[in-house]
N, C-alpha and C positions, 0 to 999 in steps of 0.2 A: 925667190927660190921656187924652182919648178916642182910640180907634183910627180910622184912616181906612178907610172902608167904600166899596167900589164895588159897586153893584147893577147887574148886567149882564143884558141880555135880547136875544136874537135876535128879529127880527120878519120876517114875510112875509105880505102880504095880510091885515092885521089892522085894517082901518079900522073894523070893527064893535066891536072890543074895546079899541083902543089908548088912547083917552081915559080910559076907566074904569080900565084897568090902571095907567096912569101916576098917575092921581089917587089910587088906593088904595095904591100902593107908595111913592110919593114921600115921604110922612111918615116912613117907616121910616128914611130917611137921618138923621133926628134922633138915632138911636142912635149914630151915628158922629161923628167929628170934623167941624169946620167945612168941611174940604176934601173931604168925602165927595161922591160923584157917583152919578148914575144914568146909565148909558150903554146906548143901544139901537142896534143895528146892523140896518138894513133891507136885506134882500138882494134887491133888484130887484123889489119889489112892483109888481103891475100895477094895484092900486087906489090909494086916496089915503093910504095909511099914511104915506109919507114926508112928504107935504104937511102932514098932521096933526101929525106929530112936530115939524116946523119951527115950526108955530103954537104948539105946547105949550111950546117953549123960551122964549117970551115970558112965559109964566105960571110956568114952573118953571126958575129960573136955574141949578140944578145938574143939569139934564138935558143930556146931550151926545148928538149923533146922528152915527152913522158910516154914511154911505151906501155900500154895496158891491154894485152891481148883479150879479145872476147868481150869488150865492153861496148855497150850501146851508146848512142848519141847523148842521151840524158845523163848517163853515168859519167861520161867523160866531162860533160859540162860541170857537173857537181864537183868532180875531182879538180878541175881547173880553177873553179872559184875558190875552193878551199886552199889550193896551192898558192894562189895569189894572195889570199888573206894571210896565210901562214908566213909568207915572205914579205909582209909589210907593204904590199901595194896600197897606194891611196885611192887609185882609180882602177877599175876593171872594165875593159872593153871587150865584149864578146861578139865575134862574128864567125862565119863558117868558112871552110877551106875549099869551097867549090866554085868560087869566082862569081857568085851571084850578087855580091854587094860591092859598092864603089868606094874605094879609099878616099877619093876627093871630097866625099861628103862628111868625113870625120871632123874636119876643122871647125865647122859650125857647131857640132856637138861639143867639142872641146871648149869653145868659147862660152857655151851655155853653162858650163860647170860652176861658174861664179854665181849663178842665179838659182841653179837646181842641183839636187843631189843625184837625181836619176834622169837621164835623157834617153828616151826609148824610140826606136824606129817604128814607123807605121807604113806598112806596105799597101798603099792604096791600089797600086797596079802591080800585078805579079807576073813574072815571066815563066812561072813553072806550071801554068795551066789552071783551068777552072776547078778541077777536082781538088787541088791543094787549097784553093781559096775556100771551097765549100767546107773542107775539113777544119780550116782555121775558124770559120764562122760557127761551126758546131762547138768547137773548143771554147770559144768566147761565151756561148750560151751556157755551157757547163759551168764555167766560172761564175756566171750570173746566178745560176741555180744554187751552187754549193757555197759561194762566198759573198753573194749579194752585190757584186760589182760587174760592170760592163766596161771592158777596156777596148781601146781602138784596135790593138793588135797584140794578141797574147804571147806569140811565140817568135817574134821577129829576131833574127840573129844579127842585130845591129843595135847594141845597147851599151851606153856608158854609165857606169854605176859606181857610186862611192862605196868602197869596200866595207866600211863599218855598217852601212845600211844593209848590204847583202848578208853580212854576218849575223844580223838579227834574225834572219828567216831561213838561212840555208840548212840549219839543223832541224827544221820541222819535217824534212823529207828524208826517206831512207836513201842510202848512198846509190842504190840501183834504180831510183825513180826516173822515169823516162821523160817527164815533162816539167823539169825544174823551172824553165823560163816562164812557163804559164803560171805556176804557183807564185813565183816572185812577182810577176806582173799583178796578180790578184792581191798579194800582200801589200805592195806599194800603194795601190789604190785604196784598199780596205782600211789601212792604218794611216792614211793621209800623209804619206811621205811626200817630200818635195819633188814630185815627178812631173815631167812634161813629155809630150809625144811630138815627133817631127816626121814629116813624110820623107821616106827614103826610096831610092831606086832598088828594084829587085829584078835582076836580069835573068834571062834563061841560063841554065847551067852551061858553063863555058867549055866543058869537056867531060868525057867519061859518062858513066851511067849511074843514075841515082838508085841506090838500093832501097830507098824508102818508097816503095810502091804503095798504092792505096790499100791493098790487102794488109801489108805490114803496118801501115799507119793505123788502120782500123783495130788491129790486134793490140797495138801499143795503147791506143785510146781506151779500149776495154780494160786492159790490165791496169792502166793508170787510174781510171775511174774507181776501181776497187780500192785504191789507196787514198782517194779523196776523202773518204769518211774518216780514216785514221788521221790524215793530215788536219782535217777540220777539228778533231779532238785535240790534237797538238796545239792548234791555234787557240782553243779555249784555255788550255794550260798557260800558253804564252800570255793571253790577255789577263788571266788572274795574277800572273807574276808581274805584270806591268801596271796594275791598278795603283 
């Protein structure tokens, strides 16, 4: 019997990419059980992304759309994870809707699920510039300082995760936290979950303009770091409850 797979994607102003991304990723659902879904949350796009998604639902019956105006990337990711968990997904695969990841690389991740509970992407080469790579390395250092773990890639949008493992840690963060994938990566390593990393391709953005410029990334980082201390306190409570 196949496992239920939810492919989840946040979206924002992706009218240039969203048709191709859905068309390329939708066939991957065949790896999972019949009740597998692709779920995309559009966070207040100012272009035609949401309209296109509603059109695509006519062609792709397993596509679900969650419109959430004004939400940031991290907020949408948390929303999507909770949605998948609430709808009894056994496995959650998160990627982004900008065409930078490669669907053909999913199959090897899916095969590894019999040996690992978490299979994480590692972007050794990045097509989005040296500045973004620098930001990623700084984030990895923050995780080392705050959580005592150094992970190969903290924020890669290519991760296959057993939903019951995600459910252990998703409640440690506020719903509007901007870096949930980084915190999850830290928790998986800190608490010795059955996690492995595999190198994945990370292409240049396939179309449109990335609203996540370095200035915005820096602000998100500063705001998120303020939350790290509170999350660390929540982790202590978590640890006490699991002794």
